N, C-alpha and C positions, 0 to 999 in steps of 0.2 A: 306434541312430541318435541318440537324444536325448542319451545319455551322451557319445557321440563329439562331438556338436555343443557340449555344455557344456565338454568338455575343450579343444576348439579355441578357444572364446570365452575361457576362462581363460588360455590361452597368449597370445591376442591382447591381453588386458587388461594384460599386462606392459608394453606400450607405452603411453606417456602421450599419444600423438598424439590431438588432438581431432578431432571432426567439424567440417568446414568447410562453411559455406554462404555463397554469394555471392548477394546480393539486389539485383536491378537493376530500375529502373523502365523499363517498356516505353512505346512511343509511344502506345499506346491508354489510358494512365493506370493500367494494371495493373502487376503486377510478375512477375518470374520469379526463383524461388529454385533455385539449383543446389547440391545437396548433394554433397560428397565425403566418403564414409564411411571411417573408418580400419580397419575390420575386417569380416569376414563375419559376418552375423547374419540370422536369418529374420524378425526384426521389430525395429522401432525405435519406441519410445513417446515421446510428447511430455510433458515435465514439466508444462507448463501446458495442461491439458485441461478447464478449467472449462466448464460448459454455458452456453448463451445465456440471458440473464435473461428474455427475452420468452416463451420456451416450454419452457425447461429441456431443450433438445435440443442435440446437438453443433453447434458453429458452423462447424467447418472444412469439412465437405462443401458448405456454401454458398459458401465462399470459396476453397478450394483445389481444383485439378484436377491430378492426377498425370499427367505427360506421358510418363514412362518406361514402356515395355511391361514387363509382368511384376510390376508393383508396384500395390498397391491401398491406399487410405486407408480404414481401418476403425475402428470403436469396439470396444475390447476392455476390458470392465470399466469402470473409471473413466478410461480413457486412450484418446485418439486415437493411431493408430499407422500407420506404413508397413509393410505386410506383403507378403512375396513370395507371388505367387499359386500357385506350384508347390510350396510347402513348402521350397524351398531358400533360399539366402541372398538378401537384397535386393541388387541391383546396387550396386557401390561408388559409382556416380554416378546421382543421381536428380534429375530436373527436375520442378518444380512451378510451375504458373501460379497466381498469387495475386491475387484480386480483393479489395481492402481491405475488411475487416469492421469497420464503425464503430459497431455497436450494443453495448450493455452486456453484460457477462458476469456470472454469478451471484457469483463470488468471485475475480475477477482483473482486471488492468488491461485496458482496451479495446485490442484488437489494433491498431486504427488510428483516428486522428482526422482528420477532414476540416477543413482550414483554408482557407477561401476556395474559389473555383471549382476551382483546380488543385492546391492544396497538400494534401499528405498527410503525417501523422506516423505512422511505422510502428514498432511495438514489437519490439525484437530478441528479447525473451523468448519470443515465440510460436514461434520456430524451434528452441529448445533441445530436444535429444532424448537418449535413452539406449537401449542395446540389451539384449535379453534372449535367453536360449538357445532359447526356444520361444514362439510367440505365446500359448499357453495361460497362460504365466506372468503375462501382463499382467492377466488377469482376477483373479488372486490378490493383486495388489498393493493395499495400502491407500492412504490419502491421502498418506502420506509414502513415495514410491517408494524413497528412499535406504535405508529399512529392509528392503527386499526384495532378491531375487536379481537385481540389475541390474548392468550395467557402464556406468559414466559416466566418460568422460575429457574432459568438457566439450564445449561447442559454441562455435566461434568464428564469429561473424556478421560479415560485411562488407557494408555498404551501398554501392551504387554508383549514381551519379547518373543515368547513361544519357543520352547526348547533351548537350543544353544545360540539362538539369534541374538546378537548384541543389540542393545537398545540404549540410545542416549536422547537428549532433548536439546532443541535449539529454539530460541525465541523468548517468549514471556514465560520462562521456566518457573518463576515465583508464582505468577498467576495460575499456571497449570497445577502446581502443587496445592494451591488454595481452592482450586475448582472453579476459577473464574478467569481462565486464560484469555488474553487479548490477542492470541495468535501464537501457536507453538507447532513446530514440526517434530514428530517422533522419527528418530533416525535409526532405522533397522539395518544392521549389517553394514553400516557406513564406515569408511576408514576414519581413523582418529584425526582430530583437528591439530593444526599447527598453532601453538600458543606463542604469541610474541607481542610485546608491548601492550598487554592487557586486552588483546583481541584474539579470537579464535577464528581460524580460516579452515574451512572444510572444502576441499576441491575434489571433484570427480576424478578417480584414477584414470579414466579414459579421456580426460581433457587433453588436447594437444600439449606436449611438454613445454613448449615455449610460453604458452598462455598460462598454464598452471603455475610455472615458476614466477611469472610476472605478477600474477594475482597474489601469490603468497608473500612476495617481497614488498609490493606497493601498498597493500592494505594496512599492515601495521604502521608503516611509515606515515601514511595519510592520517591514521587515527592519532598518532603522536602529534602531528601538526595541528589537528583540530583541538586536542586537549590543551596545548599550549595557548591557543587563542581563545577558547571557549570555556575552559575549565573541565572538571570531571562530568561525565554524562550520568551522574547519579549512581544508582546501584545496578545499572545495566552491565551485563557481561557481553559486549558486542560480538556477534558472530557473522561471518560471511559464508554463505552456502552457495557454491558454484557448481552447476550441473552442465554436463556436455550432452546435447541432444542429437549428436550425429552429424555426418557430413553428406547426407543424402541430397541436399539441395545446393544449388550454386549460390555464390555470394556468402554473406555472413549475417547472422541475426543475433541480437542480444536483447533480452527482456527480463522482467522479474518484478521486484517490488521490495518494500520494506515493512517489517513488523517490529514490534517492540523488541529492541536489542538484536534484530536479525535483518541482514541484507540478503536477498535472494537474487541469484543470477542464473540465467538459462541461455547458453550459447550454442549455436549450431551453424552449419554451413561449410562447404568445401574450402572457401577462402580463409577460414579460420584455422586450417590445418597447418599453415605455414606462417612464419613471422610476418606481421603486417603493422607498420607504424600507425596507419589510420585506425585499425581495429584496436590497437593498444591504447591509443588516445581515447577512443570511444569507451572502452572498458574502464579506463581511469576516470573519465568524466562521470560515467554511470555510478561507479563505486563512491566517488566523491560526493555526488548529489545525494544518493541514498543514505550514506553515512552521516551527512549533515543533519538528517532527520533525527538522529539520536539526540540532538539538542533542539533544533527548530522543527518540531513536529511531535516530539515525545516528552521532552522536559516542559515544553509549552506547545500547544496545538491551536488550531483555528477554532473559533467559536461556532460559526455556521458555514455551510457549504460555500456561500458567496465570499467568505473570507479566506478560502483555501489558497488564494494567490500569495498570502503572507508567508506561508511555509514553503510552498513550491517555488515561488520566485526567489525567496530568501535562500533556499537550499541551492538553487541554481547559481546565484551570485557567490555563495560560499565555495561551491565547487569550482567555478571559474577562477576565483582568486587562489584557491588551493593548488590548482594545476599550474597557474602562473608562478607560484612560489616554489613548486617542486619539480616542474617539468621544463627543462631548458628548451627554448624555442616555441613553447605554447603561446599562441596568439590570443591574449585575453581581449584585445580590442575587437578582433574579428568575431569572437564568440558573442560579445556584447552587441556588436553591430547587427549580427544575425537576429538576436533577440529583439532589438529595436525595430528592425525592418519587418519582421513577422508580426510584432505587436501592432505596428501601424496598419498593416493590412487587415488584421483581425478586428481592430477597433472600428473600421468602417462599417462593420456588420452589427455592432452593438457594444454596450458597456461591458466592462470586465465582470461585474457582479452577476450578469445574466448569461455568461458564456456557457454554463452547464446546460441551460435550457435550450441553447442553440446546438448542443452536442459538440461544442468546441472545447476540447479538453487540453489543448496545447497552450491557449492564450494565457492561462494562469501562470505558466512557466515564463513565457516571453515578456508579457507586460509586468508580471510580478517581479522579474529580474530588473527591469528598468526602474520600477518604483523602489526596489531595494537599493539600486544604484544611487537614487536620490537620497535615501536615508544614509548611505555610506558617505556621500559628499558632505552632508550637513553635520555628520558625526565626526568630521575631521579626517575623513578617509579611512575610518576604522569601523567597518561593518560588523566584525565580531563583537566590538564593544556595544554597538547598538543592539545586537542579539542578546548579549548578556543582560543588558538593562531590560529588554523585553521579557526575558525569562523571569528576572527578579520581580518586575512590576506585576506579573500575572501569576505568581507562585501560589496564590490562594486557591484559584479554581483551575489553574493550569491551562486556561484557554484565553486567546486574544482575539478581540473583534477588530474590525476595520477602524472603528472610532478610537479604540484604545491605541492602535498602531499609529493613527494620525496624531493623537495627543502626544505620544512620545516623539514623533517627528517634529511637531511644533515646538516642543521644549528645547530642541536643538536649533531651531531656526525662527526665533521670535521675529515677527514683523514681516516675514516674507510671504505670508498667506499661502503656504504650500498646500495645506489641507483644502482650502477653497479652490485651488487649481486642480487638485486630484479628484475631488468628488464627481465632477462631470465626466471624467475619464472612466470612472467606475460605473456610472449609471446611465450614460448616454453614448450613442454611436458618435464617432468622430469622422466625418466625411473627409476632412483634410488632416494634415499633420500638425496644424497650428497649436492645438491644445497641448500636445506633447512637447513641441519645441518651446513653447512658453514656460512649461514646467522645467525643462532642462535649463533654460536661461535663468529662471528664478533660483534654481538650486546651485547655479554656478558651474554646471557641467559644460565643458567646452565641446563645440561642434561647429560644423560649417554646413550651409545649405547647398544641396545639390540643385541642378537645374530644375528638377521636378518639385522643388521646395520641401523635400524630405531631409531630415538631419543625418549627417555623417559624423560619428563620434571621432574626436581627435585624441 
């Protein structure tokens, strides 16, 4: 039976027909998703199956209710899945009621953002799925399902406003219209954007007034600064989407992410309800880092996961320099020193290229920023020029590897053997700061040694 099912799936895979899902807002504020599946399969797994951050449990059972008889939402291994209850194929049409899930996930974009009393931004990526020949195959899949025995002919999501509900799009709108979105939010009943300087800013009407006004004025000013240094971000129409998650908790929290042409912010906490210079600086640093990805991360991205430090560290340095140029009193040296100090501590545990295996997701920012500082120094103090050359040199495939980055670095610093000094930092633990201090010396970056023999930038 399993062999027969696999043969049938293989035959069906010759068709490029995508899975279609129509997502409509209901009168009660929820949504209904109607899937039209292109082939018979006993299970359909969801690519984006990250756990909820609050308790590390699946979030879909709290948000999704399957309405079609004979289909169950289950957790199989690392994936949520639609599974036929009788062992046969899942019906070709599946209806699901969706209550927007607005809490954070461990390692993915928030499925929904609430903006104001009635506004909802819904992420299209949560609906993307793939089929397998047997439900048991899901439990054997690793974190990259594409490496396993799956059938994926893409998922075409279509948001529908539902009655008088206003609908707009933010993110990869061109890809959404083609049916191969790299990440788009459907904005249902969300207030209009503020358009200025080629950038759209959508701010939750319930955001504290001081913070909302600051985001609206800082964001277009920042983008104009980047455009002057880095050029046009291509055909992107950059958007910042800022959501207020309430003041129920003490302190202040800011998180989010970046998609193609879209920066997401989610701010909460009682401390954010009144003007706060530290929170303002934190918000500006966040927007500056994520917006830098419109160039370093989207016009050119990293080749493999181990190369991610190139875009994250580079975006961090661009953000630090942007704030130094636009924010009176911003201490760039202190920001870079913190990156260096944290990088040295993380390097004792292993090389930068293996950080993800150690579940260390911060080191790519910290050590990546210091390596970008080296590139800035040998490029005559002009890191944006280095980034422009990086984009141009990798325009063919749009991806840059560590070796390609090192080759560009060497072209600016012939005879200094910087690549030879950097490779051990990427691949081996550094029990002492010596490897990093020798790199700083070779690059011509000024520092002094502290009593513990760690470098302090000058």
